[in-house]
C-alpha positions as CSV (number, residue, x, y, z in Angstrom):
1,M,-2.1,11.6,-19.7
2,A,-5.2,11.8,-17.5
3,V,-5.9,9.0,-15.2
4,N,-9.3,8.4,-13.5
5,L,-9.2,7.2,-10.0
6,T,-12.0,4.7,-9.0
7,A,-14.3,7.0,-7.1
8,G,-15.8,5.5,-3.9
9,A,-13.5,2.4,-4.1
10,I,-12.0,2.8,-0.6
11,S,-15.4,3.2,1.1
12,K,-16.7,0.1,-0.7
13,L,-13.6,-2.0,0.2
14,L,-13.8,-1.0,3.9
15,T,-17.5,-2.1,4.0
16,N,-16.6,-5.4,2.3
17,E,-18.8,-4.4,-0.7
18,H,-17.3,-6.5,-3.4
19,T,-18.5,-4.5,-6.4
20,V,-15.0,-2.9,-6.9
21,R,-12.5,-5.0,-8.8
22,E,-8.9,-3.8,-9.1
23,P,-9.5,-0.1,-8.2
24,V,-7.2,2.7,-9.4
25,V,-6.0,4.8,-6.5
26,Q,-3.2,7.3,-5.8
27,V,-0.4,7.1,-3.2
28,I,-0.7,10.2,-1.0
29,D,2.1,9.4,1.5
30,I,4.8,6.8,2.3
31,K,6.6,6.6,5.6
32,C,9.2,4.3,6.9
33,T,7.9,3.0,10.2
34,E,10.6,0.4,11.1
35,T,14.1,-0.5,10.0
36,R,16.0,-3.3,11.6
37,I,18.9,-5.6,10.7
38,E,18.2,-9.2,10.4
39,V,21.0,-11.8,10.7
40,K,20.5,-14.8,8.4
41,S,21.6,-18.3,9.3
42,N,24.6,-17.9,7.0
43,G,25.7,-14.8,8.8
44,V,24.6,-12.4,6.1
45,L,23.1,-9.1,7.4
46,K,19.9,-7.9,5.8
47,N,18.0,-4.7,6.3
48,K,14.3,-5.3,7.0
49,T,12.1,-2.2,6.4
50,R,8.4,-1.7,6.9
51,Y,6.5,1.1,5.3
52,R,3.1,2.8,6.0
53,I,1.3,4.0,3.0
54,V,-1.7,6.3,2.5
55,L,-3.9,5.7,-0.5
56,S,-6.8,7.9,-1.9
57,D,-9.6,7.3,-4.4
58,G,-10.0,11.0,-4.8
59,S,-12.5,11.4,-2.0
60,V,-11.5,9.1,0.8
61,C,-8.0,8.2,2.1
62,I,-6.9,5.1,4.0
63,G,-3.6,4.3,5.7
64,G,-2.1,0.8,6.0
65,F,1.0,-1.3,5.6
66,I,2.2,-2.8,2.4
67,S,3.5,-6.3,1.8
68,N,7.2,-6.9,2.0
69,N,7.5,-7.7,-1.7
70,I,6.6,-4.1,-2.6
71,N,9.4,-2.6,-0.4
72,E,11.9,-2.9,-3.3
73,M,9.6,-0.7,-5.5
74,I,9.8,2.1,-2.9
75,G,13.6,1.7,-2.6
76,S,14.0,2.0,-6.4
77,N,11.4,4.9,-6.6
78,Q,9.1,2.9,-8.8
79,L,6.5,3.6,-6.1
80,Q,6.4,7.1,-4.5
81,K,4.1,9.9,-3.4
82,G,1.8,10.8,-6.3
83,S,2.0,7.4,-8.0
84,V,-1.2,6.1,-9.4
85,V,-1.6,2.4,-8.9
86,Q,-4.2,-0.4,-9.6
87,L,-4.8,-2.7,-6.6
88,S,-4.8,-6.3,-7.5
89,N,-5.1,-7.6,-4.0
90,F,-6.3,-5.8,-0.9
91,S,-7.2,-7.1,2.6
92,S,-8.2,-5.0,5.5
93,I,-8.9,-5.3,9.2
94,T,-11.3,-2.5,9.8
95,D,-11.0,-2.6,13.6
96,N,-7.6,-0.9,13.4
97,F,-7.5,0.2,9.7
98,S,-4.5,-2.0,9.0
99,S,-4.2,-3.0,5.4
100,N,-2.1,-5.4,3.3
101,T,-1.9,-4.2,-0.3
102,T,-0.5,-5.7,-3.4
103,L,0.0,-3.5,-6.5
């Protein structure tokens, strides 16, 4: 099944051009940047992991961080390198290229 990426979407999002709605992009890389153990008030230990992700629209790539609610998708391999996703929510801070992405 062929999937068409939204050409030029990342450039438009980075320049705050709001002509792109829910672009289709591909996951190029995922890296774990931080893992720490958090102790809850009830004494339960919980692993807290943060991932850095690289997305491509076929011509431009951007790296950023994903929101915590997507971490489970990485752990269960629902989201992995090569995945094609449609972004429903994207915010960027272009000064340091940090992004918050919801799939």
